[in-house]
N, C-alpha and C positions, 0 to 999 in steps of 0.2 A: 632382480629386475623389479622396479616399482611400477605400479599401475596407477595412473592418475585418473580420477573420476572426471569424466567429460561433463562440462557444464551444460545444464539445460538451457534452452533458448531464453527462458526468463532470467536465469542467473547470468547468462552472457549479457543480456540487456542491462541489468542492474550494474554489473561490473563496468560495462561500457560507459554508462551515465556517470558513475562515480569517478572513473579515471578521466573522462573527458572534462567533467566539471572542475576537477582539481587542476588540470593543465591549461584550461582555456576559459578565461573569465567571460568572454563573449558567449560561449556555449553554456556556461553556468547561468548566465542571465537569461538566455533563451529558454533553458529548461525551467527556470523559476516562473516564467510567464506561460508555460505550457498548459496550466490549468485554467486559464482565462480564455474563453472563446474568441475574444477580440485580438489577442496576441499569440494564441497557440501556434499560428502559422510560422512563427519565428523559429520553431524547433523542428519543423517538418523535414528539413534536410537530414537531421539525425534520425528521426523516426522512420523515414522512408528506407533506411538500411535494413530495418527489421520487419516492417509490416506494410500493408497496402493502406496508405493514409486516406484513400477515398472512402474507406469503410469505417463509419463512426464507432461501431462496436469493437473494432481493432485499435483504432487511433486513440480513443478516449482513455482506455486503461493504460496504455503506454505513456500518454501525455501526463496523466494524473500521477503515475509513479515517478516519472522523470522530474516533475515539479516537486514532489514530496522529497525526493532524494536531494535535489539541489537546495531547497529551502532549509533542510535539516543539516546541510553540509556534511552528509554522511561520508565516512571514510571507508566503510565496508558495509556489506549486507549484515543486518542484525539477525537475531534469533527469536524475537518476540512477535507472536502472532497478534493480529488486530484485536481479537477479543480480549486477550490478556492485557494488551496495551491500554485499552479503554478502561478496564478495571483498575489498572495501576495508576491511572490518572486521578484517582480519588482516594482520599484517606481511608474510607471504609471499603475500598475495593468493590467487589461485585455486590456488596450489600448496600451500596450507595444508590439512592433513588435517582440521582442525576446520572450516574453511570448506567443504570438500567434504562433510563430514558434515551440515552445516546445509543445504546445497543438496540433498543426497540425501533428507533428511527432508522438505523442502518438495516435491520432485518425487514422493515416494511418496504424497502425498495424492490421494484419489480423490473427495472430497466437499467442497462449499463450506464447511461448518462445520469440517471438519478443517483445511483450508488456512488458514482465519481463525484458528483456535487456534494453529497452528504459527507464523503470522506474528507474533503478539503478542510473544513473547520476542525475535524477530528485530528488531522495531522498536527495542526497548530496546538491543540489541547495536549496531545501526547508529547509533543516536543517540549512544551513548557512545564508540564506537570509530572510526567511519568518517568523521566530519566531512563529510558530504554531505547534500544535500537530496534526498529521494526525489521521484520523479515520481509523486505520489499519483493523478493523473488516469489515467495509464497503468496503474497497479496496480489501480485501481478497475475500469477496462475489463476487465482480465484476470480479476479476481474475479467480475465479472458474467457473463463468458463461461464460467467454470469449471464452472458448473452443467450445461452442454451437452456431452454426450459427444464430439461432433464437433469441439469447440473445445478441449477440455481438453488433448489431446496437443500441439496447436500452441502453447498457452500455456506448457506445461512446456518444450517445445523452445526457445521464445523466452527463458525464464528461464535455461536452461542455456547457450544460446549467448551470452547477455549476460554470464554469469558467467565463462565461459572466454575470451571475447573481451577482457574487461577488461584482464587483465595483459599480454597480447600487444600491445595498443594502447599501453599505457604504455611498454613497452620500446622500441617503434619510434618513439615520439614522435608518433604520429598520433592 
């Protein structure tokens, strides 16, 4: 007898967005517009299946991730965490001053809406420069926890650790 691992709610959402965007061009277009406050409402019918869209701190992370997945035309959830993805977007990795500046800006965020705004251009950068697939489910987990003061610092620490660990792991071959 085989036991299948049950998907987390974050993994289920990421899978839903990927599958829906691949099958329905209208849904894909709605997801792409989800990170713009003026057009975000176009994807609410999909988000409402997973969250209470009245709550910004719930809706914004889901809309941000849905948009990132659709714009990247992801075919599956990746394995690269946001810190490593930022580092991999630059030739010098985590030694790059530009990469460090991007990470510092992300770590300076104190509210969910701010971190979602800061992530938007990072997704474009990662998509064009890093040649990696983001772990959208892990990032969604982090964004959902960012609203809570007691989790925010741990999330930021995880992002920084992943950023700085990236280059050292590549150099040692591990």
